[in-house]
C-alpha beads as a LAMMPS data file, in Angstrom:
LAMMPS data file: protein, C-alpha beads

158 atoms
157 bonds

1 atom types
1 bond types

-500.0 500.0 xlo xhi
-500.0 500.0 ylo yhi
-500.0 500.0 zlo zhi

Masses

1 110.0

Atoms # bond

1 1 1 4.859 40.404 -3.061
2 1 1 2.247 40.634 -5.825
3 1 1 4.133 37.953 -7.790
4 1 1 4.026 35.525 -4.878
5 1 1 0.314 36.175 -4.346
6 1 1 -0.304 35.637 -8.062
7 1 1 1.617 32.340 -8.078
8 1 1 -0.260 31.099 -4.990
9 1 1 -3.589 32.049 -6.539
10 1 1 -2.653 30.250 -9.770
11 1 1 -1.582 27.098 -7.875
12 1 1 -4.811 27.132 -5.842
13 1 1 -6.908 27.544 -8.993
14 1 1 -5.085 24.753 -10.834
15 1 1 -5.232 22.393 -7.861
16 1 1 -9.018 22.759 -7.626
17 1 1 -9.366 21.878 -11.344
18 1 1 -7.485 18.588 -11.140
19 1 1 -9.890 15.674 -11.162
20 1 1 -8.786 12.590 -9.244
21 1 1 -9.943 9.109 -10.179
22 1 1 -9.439 6.259 -7.737
23 1 1 -6.264 4.259 -8.384
24 1 1 -7.081 0.532 -8.444
25 1 1 -4.950 -2.152 -6.810
26 1 1 -5.352 -5.279 -8.952
27 1 1 -3.148 -7.779 -7.131
28 1 1 0.312 -9.026 -6.254
29 1 1 2.291 -10.668 -9.039
30 1 1 5.499 -11.523 -7.168
31 1 1 7.184 -11.496 -3.763
32 1 1 10.979 -11.356 -3.667
33 1 1 14.008 -10.448 -1.551
34 1 1 12.353 -11.569 1.678
35 1 1 14.611 -10.961 4.660
36 1 1 13.460 -11.692 8.200
37 1 1 15.153 -10.084 11.201
38 1 1 13.355 -10.777 14.462
39 1 1 9.877 -9.288 14.149
40 1 1 10.758 -7.203 11.092
41 1 1 10.442 -8.489 7.538
42 1 1 11.860 -6.660 4.522
43 1 1 10.462 -7.643 1.136
44 1 1 9.774 -6.470 -2.370
45 1 1 6.230 -6.818 -3.682
46 1 1 5.386 -6.519 -7.363
47 1 1 1.977 -4.855 -7.343
48 1 1 -0.331 -4.590 -10.349
49 1 1 -1.922 -1.145 -10.263
50 1 1 -4.169 0.808 -12.638
51 1 1 -3.817 4.600 -12.641
52 1 1 -6.732 5.966 -14.737
53 1 1 -5.703 9.597 -14.149
54 1 1 -4.269 11.867 -16.846
55 1 1 -1.194 12.551 -14.709
56 1 1 1.524 10.518 -12.992
57 1 1 1.074 9.910 -9.278
58 1 1 3.994 9.613 -6.874
59 1 1 3.191 7.569 -3.782
60 1 1 5.399 8.818 -0.955
61 1 1 6.886 6.671 1.815
62 1 1 3.950 5.885 4.104
63 1 1 2.794 3.360 6.658
64 1 1 -0.376 1.355 7.238
65 1 1 -1.648 -0.712 10.158
66 1 1 -2.382 -4.333 9.226
67 1 1 -5.031 -6.544 10.806
68 1 1 -5.805 -10.247 10.409
69 1 1 -9.526 -10.839 10.998
70 1 1 -9.665 -7.648 13.121
71 1 1 -6.643 -8.680 15.205
72 1 1 -3.676 -6.323 14.810
73 1 1 -0.608 -7.848 13.131
74 1 1 1.658 -4.831 12.892
75 1 1 2.681 -2.015 10.560
76 1 1 3.696 -2.011 6.893
77 1 1 6.120 0.714 5.797
78 1 1 6.520 1.744 2.158
79 1 1 10.233 2.541 2.207
80 1 1 10.665 4.245 -1.153
81 1 1 8.578 6.451 -3.403
82 1 1 6.662 4.659 -6.188
83 1 1 5.733 6.500 -9.393
84 1 1 2.477 5.347 -11.021
85 1 1 2.387 6.162 -14.732
86 1 1 -0.609 8.053 -16.061
87 1 1 -3.427 6.241 -17.917
88 1 1 -1.701 2.877 -17.455
89 1 1 -1.979 -0.507 -15.815
90 1 1 1.502 -1.636 -14.771
91 1 1 3.418 -3.718 -12.267
92 1 1 5.391 -1.659 -9.753
93 1 1 7.916 -2.952 -7.229
94 1 1 7.251 -1.692 -3.707
95 1 1 10.028 -2.053 -1.132
96 1 1 8.307 -2.759 2.177
97 1 1 9.177 -3.376 5.796
98 1 1 6.633 -5.218 7.909
99 1 1 6.950 -4.816 11.674
100 1 1 5.019 -7.643 13.312
101 1 1 3.815 -6.816 16.799
102 1 1 0.823 -9.078 17.126
103 1 1 1.456 -11.895 14.651
104 1 1 0.328 -15.247 15.950
105 1 1 0.778 -18.371 13.824
106 1 1 -1.985 -20.124 15.804
107 1 1 -4.436 -17.330 15.014
108 1 1 -3.558 -17.667 11.338
109 1 1 -4.044 -21.450 11.466
110 1 1 -7.377 -21.058 13.286
111 1 1 -8.551 -18.532 10.706
112 1 1 -7.500 -20.853 7.890
113 1 1 -9.511 -23.715 9.408
114 1 1 -12.651 -21.582 9.544
115 1 1 -12.095 -20.723 5.888
116 1 1 -12.173 -16.977 6.528
117 1 1 -8.926 -15.062 6.465
118 1 1 -9.198 -11.369 5.856
119 1 1 -6.422 -8.796 5.860
120 1 1 -7.354 -5.218 6.627
121 1 1 -5.067 -2.272 5.851
122 1 1 -5.777 1.018 7.653
123 1 1 -4.012 4.349 7.669
124 1 1 -3.016 7.190 5.402
125 1 1 -1.005 7.151 2.202
126 1 1 0.659 10.304 0.940
127 1 1 0.630 10.829 -2.812
128 1 1 0.989 13.669 -5.246
129 1 1 1.604 14.708 -8.812
130 1 1 4.627 16.913 -8.260
131 1 1 3.081 20.203 -7.214
132 1 1 0.281 18.972 -5.001
133 1 1 0.545 16.327 -2.275
134 1 1 -2.445 14.893 -0.470
135 1 1 -3.067 12.238 2.179
136 1 1 -5.608 9.550 1.376
137 1 1 -7.405 7.489 4.006
138 1 1 -7.039 3.768 3.377
139 1 1 -9.347 1.126 4.819
140 1 1 -9.016 -1.858 2.484
141 1 1 -10.055 -5.416 3.250
142 1 1 -8.789 -8.334 1.196
143 1 1 -9.945 -11.917 1.639
144 1 1 -7.182 -14.520 1.344
145 1 1 -7.673 -18.048 0.120
146 1 1 -5.922 -21.091 1.572
147 1 1 -3.245 -21.222 -1.167
148 1 1 -2.166 -17.647 -0.418
149 1 1 -1.940 -18.464 3.300
150 1 1 0.217 -21.511 2.594
151 1 1 2.532 -19.449 0.401
152 1 1 2.687 -16.699 3.014
153 1 1 3.706 -19.068 5.794
154 1 1 6.258 -20.679 3.458
155 1 1 7.785 -17.317 2.504
156 1 1 7.914 -16.167 6.118
157 1 1 9.399 -19.520 7.175
158 1 1 6.763 -20.343 9.823

Bonds

1 1 1 2
2 1 2 3
3 1 3 4
4 1 4 5
5 1 5 6
6 1 6 7
7 1 7 8
8 1 8 9
9 1 9 10
10 1 10 11
11 1 11 12
12 1 12 13
13 1 13 14
14 1 14 15
15 1 15 16
16 1 16 17
17 1 17 18
18 1 18 19
19 1 19 20
20 1 20 21
21 1 21 22
22 1 22 23
23 1 23 24
24 1 24 25
25 1 25 26
26 1 26 27
27 1 27 28
28 1 28 29
29 1 29 30
30 1 30 31
31 1 31 32
32 1 32 33
33 1 33 34
34 1 34 35
35 1 35 36
36 1 36 37
37 1 37 38
38 1 38 39
39 1 39 40
40 1 40 41
41 1 41 42
42 1 42 43
43 1 43 44
44 1 44 45
45 1 45 46
46 1 46 47
47 1 47 48
48 1 48 49
49 1 49 50
50 1 50 51
51 1 51 52
52 1 52 53
53 1 53 54
54 1 54 55
55 1 55 56
56 1 56 57
57 1 57 58
58 1 58 59
59 1 59 60
60 1 60 61
61 1 61 62
62 1 62 63
63 1 63 64
64 1 64 65
65 1 65 66
66 1 66 67
67 1 67 68
68 1 68 69
69 1 69 70
70 1 70 71
71 1 71 72
72 1 72 73
73 1 73 74
74 1 74 75
75 1 75 76
76 1 76 77
77 1 77 78
78 1 78 79
79 1 79 80
80 1 80 81
81 1 81 82
82 1 82 83
83 1 83 84
84 1 84 85
85 1 85 86
86 1 86 87
87 1 87 88
88 1 88 89
89 1 89 90
90 1 90 91
91 1 91 92
92 1 92 93
93 1 93 94
94 1 94 95
95 1 95 96
96 1 96 97
97 1 97 98
98 1 98 99
99 1 99 100
100 1 100 101
101 1 101 102
102 1 102 103
103 1 103 104
104 1 104 105
105 1 105 106
106 1 106 107
107 1 107 108
108 1 108 109
109 1 109 110
110 1 110 111
111 1 111 112
112 1 112 113
113 1 113 114
114 1 114 115
115 1 115 116
116 1 116 117
117 1 117 118
118 1 118 119
119 1 119 120
120 1 120 121
121 1 121 122
122 1 122 123
123 1 123 124
124 1 124 125
125 1 125 126
126 1 126 127
127 1 127 128
128 1 128 129
129 1 129 130
130 1 130 131
131 1 131 132
132 1 132 133
133 1 133 134
134 1 134 135
135 1 135 136
136 1 136 137
137 1 137 138
138 1 138 139
139 1 139 140
140 1 140 141
141 1 141 142
142 1 142 143
143 1 143 144
144 1 144 145
145 1 145 146
146 1 146 147
147 1 147 148
148 1 148 149
149 1 149 150
150 1 150 151
151 1 151 152
152 1 152 153
153 1 153 154
154 1 154 155
155 1 155 156
156 1 156 157
157 1 157 158
């Protein structure tokens, strides 16, 4: 019993010493393998990410709510774990499923005409470094320009 208590104390001490720096999402470099089935879309996104930490980070399968100009579009699921290499800026392929429950092409067109299209991602992402896993609150807004919207509608075949 003393060994277990000692191991738990050691893990607690080490986990409090680990400094976490914010991982930075730098953009999307490619979209591939797009498959549409009703209101679900499977796709692979190549994401450019910078992990400034001194340890690898494993992003666990998670899900986020997605909004277009504060109107709910649906849910994005990260289907497989993604390992972010330490002290590196790399491109990682994320296998995603998007479940559209409120997508409206007219709302997208209206937003494009006003010149303001903003995607908002909300939820929790689970990530860890092997021993320690933590949930991180996500509330990211990204403005989209007209070219991205055109490409998006082309990819989704709308």
